[in-house]
C-alpha positions as a Markdown table, in Angstrom:
| # | Residue | x | y | z |
|---|---|---|---|---|
| 1 | Met | -52.7 | 17.3 | 13.6 |
| 2 | Ile | -55.2 | 19.7 | 12.1 |
| 3 | Gly | -55.8 | 19.7 | 8.8 |
| 4 | Phe | -57.4 | 21.8 | 6.0 |
| 5 | Phe | -59.1 | 20.6 | 2.9 |
| 6 | Asn | -61.3 | 21.8 | 0.3 |
| 7 | His | -64.4 | 19.4 | -1.7 |
| 8 | Lys | -66.3 | 21.0 | -3.9 |
| 9 | Ala | -65.6 | 24.7 | -2.6 |
| 10 | Ala | -64.0 | 27.5 | -5.0 |
| 11 | Tyr | -61.9 | 28.5 | -1.3 |
| 12 | Arg | -58.4 | 28.7 | -0.2 |
| 13 | Phe | -57.8 | 28.9 | 3.1 |
| 14 | Lys | -55.0 | 31.2 | 4.5 |
| 15 | Gly | -53.8 | 31.7 | 8.0 |
| 16 | Lys | -53.7 | 27.4 | 8.7 |
| 17 | Gln | -50.5 | 27.9 | 11.4 |
| 18 | Leu | -52.9 | 30.9 | 13.4 |
| 19 | Ala | -55.9 | 28.6 | 13.5 |
| 20 | Arg | -54.0 | 25.9 | 14.5 |
| 21 | Ala | -52.5 | 27.5 | 17.3 |
| 22 | Gly | -56.1 | 28.9 | 18.4 |
| 23 | Ile | -57.8 | 25.8 | 18.2 |
| 24 | Thr | -54.6 | 23.9 | 19.8 |
| 25 | Ala | -55.2 | 26.5 | 22.8 |
| 26 | Leu | -58.8 | 25.9 | 22.8 |
| 27 | Ile | -58.8 | 22.4 | 23.4 |
| 28 | Ser | -56.2 | 22.8 | 25.8 |
| 29 | Glu | -58.3 | 24.8 | 28.0 |
| 30 | Glu | -60.9 | 22.6 | 27.8 |
| 31 | Asn | -58.8 | 20.0 | 29.2 |
| 32 | Lys | -58.1 | 17.8 | 26.5 |
| 33 | Arg | -55.6 | 16.9 | 24.1 |
| 34 | Thr | -55.6 | 17.7 | 20.5 |
| 35 | Gly | -55.8 | 14.5 | 18.3 |
| 36 | Asp | -56.6 | 14.7 | 14.4 |
| 37 | Ile | -58.8 | 17.1 | 13.3 |
| 38 | Ser | -60.1 | 17.6 | 9.6 |
| 39 | Phe | -61.8 | 21.1 | 8.5 |
| 40 | Ile | -63.2 | 20.1 | 5.1 |
| 41 | Phe | -64.6 | 23.4 | 3.5 |
| 42 | Cys | -67.4 | 22.6 | 0.6 |
| 43 | Ser | -70.3 | 23.7 | -0.9 |
| 44 | Asp | -73.6 | 24.0 | 0.0 |
| 45 | Glu | -74.9 | 21.0 | -2.1 |
| 46 | Tyr | -72.5 | 18.7 | -0.6 |
| 47 | Leu | -73.0 | 19.6 | 3.0 |
| 48 | Leu | -76.7 | 19.2 | 2.2 |
| 49 | Asp | -76.1 | 16.1 | 1.0 |
| 50 | Ile | -74.0 | 14.8 | 3.9 |
| 51 | Asn | -76.8 | 16.2 | 6.3 |
| 52 | Lys | -79.5 | 14.3 | 4.3 |
| 53 | Thr | -77.6 | 11.3 | 4.1 |
| 54 | Tyr | -76.1 | 10.6 | 7.9 |
| 55 | Leu | -78.2 | 13.0 | 9.9 |
| 56 | Arg | -81.3 | 12.8 | 7.9 |
| 57 | His | -82.2 | 16.4 | 8.0 |
| 58 | Asp | -83.2 | 17.8 | 4.5 |
| 59 | Tyr | -81.9 | 21.6 | 5.0 |
| 60 | Tyr | -78.7 | 23.4 | 4.6 |
| 61 | Thr | -76.3 | 24.5 | 7.2 |
| 62 | Asp | -73.1 | 26.1 | 7.8 |
| 63 | Val | -71.0 | 23.0 | 9.6 |
| 64 | Ile | -71.6 | 19.4 | 10.4 |
| 65 | Thr | -69.2 | 17.7 | 12.8 |
| 66 | Phe | -68.5 | 14.0 | 13.1 |
| 67 | Asp | -66.7 | 13.1 | 16.5 |
| 68 | Tyr | -64.0 | 10.4 | 16.5 |
| 69 | Cys | -63.0 | 11.7 | 20.2 |
| 70 | Thr | -61.1 | 8.7 | 22.3 |
| 71 | Gln | -62.6 | 8.0 | 25.6 |
| 72 | Lys | -61.1 | 9.1 | 28.8 |
| 73 | Thr | -58.7 | 6.4 | 30.4 |
| 74 | Pro | -57.8 | 7.1 | 34.2 |
| 75 | Lys | -54.7 | 8.4 | 33.4 |
| 76 | Ser | -54.9 | 10.6 | 30.2 |
| 77 | Lys | -57.3 | 13.6 | 29.0 |
| 78 | Ile | -59.8 | 12.8 | 26.0 |
| 79 | Lys | -58.1 | 13.1 | 22.8 |
| 80 | Val | -60.4 | 15.2 | 20.3 |
| 81 | Ser | -60.3 | 13.8 | 16.9 |
| 82 | Gly | -62.9 | 14.4 | 14.0 |
| 83 | Asp | -64.1 | 16.3 | 11.0 |
| 84 | Ile | -65.5 | 19.6 | 10.7 |
| 85 | Phe | -67.5 | 20.2 | 7.4 |
| 86 | Ile | -68.3 | 24.0 | 6.7 |
| 87 | Ser | -70.2 | 25.6 | 3.9 |
| 88 | Ile | -68.4 | 28.2 | 2.6 |
| 89 | Lys | -71.3 | 29.8 | 1.0 |
| 90 | Thr | -73.0 | 29.9 | 3.9 |
| 91 | Val | -70.6 | 30.9 | 6.4 |
| 92 | Arg | -70.4 | 34.2 | 3.6 |
| 93 | Ala | -74.1 | 34.5 | 3.7 |
| 94 | Asn | -74.1 | 34.3 | 7.5 |
| 95 | Ala | -71.0 | 36.9 | 7.8 |
| 96 | Gln | -73.2 | 39.4 | 5.7 |
| 97 | Lys | -76.5 | 38.7 | 7.9 |
| 98 | Phe | -74.9 | 39.1 | 11.0 |
| 99 | Gly | -72.7 | 42.2 | 10.1 |
| 100 | Val | -69.5 | 40.5 | 11.0 |
| 101 | Thr | -66.5 | 39.5 | 8.6 |
| 102 | Phe | -66.1 | 36.4 | 6.8 |
| 103 | Glu | -63.2 | 35.9 | 8.5 |
| 104 | Gln | -64.8 | 36.3 | 11.6 |
| 105 | Glu | -67.8 | 33.9 | 10.9 |
| 106 | Leu | -65.7 | 31.4 | 9.5 |
| 107 | Thr | -63.9 | 31.1 | 13.0 |
| 108 | Arg | -66.7 | 31.3 | 15.0 |
| 109 | Val | -68.0 | 28.1 | 13.0 |
| 110 | Met | -64.7 | 26.4 | 12.8 |
| 111 | Tyr | -64.6 | 27.2 | 16.9 |
| 112 | His | -68.4 | 25.9 | 17.3 |
| 113 | Gly | -67.1 | 22.5 | 15.3 |
| 114 | Val | -64.4 | 21.8 | 18.0 |
| 115 | Leu | -66.9 | 22.6 | 20.7 |
| 116 | His | -68.8 | 19.9 | 19.7 |
| 117 | Leu | -65.8 | 17.8 | 19.8 |
| 118 | Cys | -65.3 | 18.6 | 23.0 |
| 119 | Gly | -68.6 | 17.8 | 24.3 |
| 120 | Tyr | -70.9 | 20.8 | 23.6 |
| 121 | Lys | -74.0 | 20.3 | 22.3 |
| 122 | Asp | -76.7 | 22.5 | 20.8 |
| 123 | Lys | -80.1 | 20.8 | 20.7 |
| 124 | Ser | -82.1 | 22.6 | 23.8 |
| 125 | Pro | -82.2 | 26.2 | 24.1 |
| 126 | Lys | -80.2 | 25.7 | 27.5 |
| 127 | Asp | -77.4 | 24.0 | 25.1 |
| 128 | Lys | -77.6 | 26.4 | 22.6 |
| 129 | Lys | -76.6 | 29.4 | 25.3 |
| 130 | Val | -73.9 | 27.4 | 26.4 |
| 131 | Met | -72.8 | 26.8 | 23.1 |
| 132 | Lys | -72.9 | 30.2 | 21.9 |
| 133 | Glu | -71.4 | 31.6 | 25.3 |
| 134 | Lys | -68.1 | 29.1 | 24.8 |
| 135 | Glu | -67.9 | 30.6 | 21.0 |
| 136 | Asn | -68.4 | 34.2 | 22.5 |
| 137 | Tyr | -65.6 | 33.6 | 25.5 |
| 138 | Tyr | -63.0 | 31.4 | 22.8 |
| 139 | Leu | -63.5 | 34.5 | 20.2 |
| 140 | Asp | -63.2 | 36.9 | 22.5 |
| 141 | Lys | -59.9 | 35.0 | 24.3 |
| 142 | Leu | -58.2 | 33.9 | 21.0 |
| 143 | Ser | -59.0 | 36.9 | 18.8 |
| 144 | Ile | -56.2 | 39.2 | 17.5 |
| 145 | Lys | -57.0 | 42.7 | 17.1 |
| 146 | Lys | -54.7 | 44.1 | 15.1 |
| 147 | Asn | -51.6 | 42.3 | 13.2 |
| 148 | Asn | -49.0 | 43.1 | 16.4 |
| 149 | Glu | -51.3 | 42.5 | 19.1 |
| 150 | Arg | -51.1 | 38.9 | 20.9 |
| 151 | Asn | -54.3 | 37.3 | 22.3 |
| 152 | Arg | -54.4 | 36.1 | 25.7 |
| 153 | Phe | -52.6 | 32.9 | 24.7 |
| 154 | Gly | -49.3 | 34.9 | 23.4 |
| 155 | Ile | -50.8 | 34.1 | 19.6 |
| 156 | Ser | -50.0 | 36.8 | 17.3 |
| 157 | Ala | -50.4 | 37.4 | 13.8 |
| 158 | Lys | -46.6 | 36.7 | 13.4 |
| 159 | Gly | -47.0 | 33.1 | 15.3 |
| 160 | Val | -46.9 | 31.7 | 18.8 |
| 161 | Glu | -44.5 | 33.0 | 21.0 |
């Protein structure tokens, strides 16, 4: 199950059904199963507190992912599960900085978190390059450019067909 929650953020996420379809398609293409994933939209200060407390990093960030994935057994795929905390304020600032819409940047950050749950890292320059390539691949593949246009997975703004 994919859930969306607010914590200390004045933000209401719209497009849950479409987001669930895109995220499920991403996970499936990575040859994994969708488990329990929670997206928690929060304030900069709350995410900074999480960063300090759990990761021992004293800086602001846009997303922090906690991975609860189950290990693959010989006959099953890894079940992707975790909590993905997203700072709405930082996503808005980054959207402006990178010249994209808020929705585009939020989608990138959501996919980034899911890609972490799928096993991708971003600490080394090589890992960052692979992560960015994967983000761009799924943004292109899963994006819907117009309300009546379907992406390559058959997902349209009107739903999954």
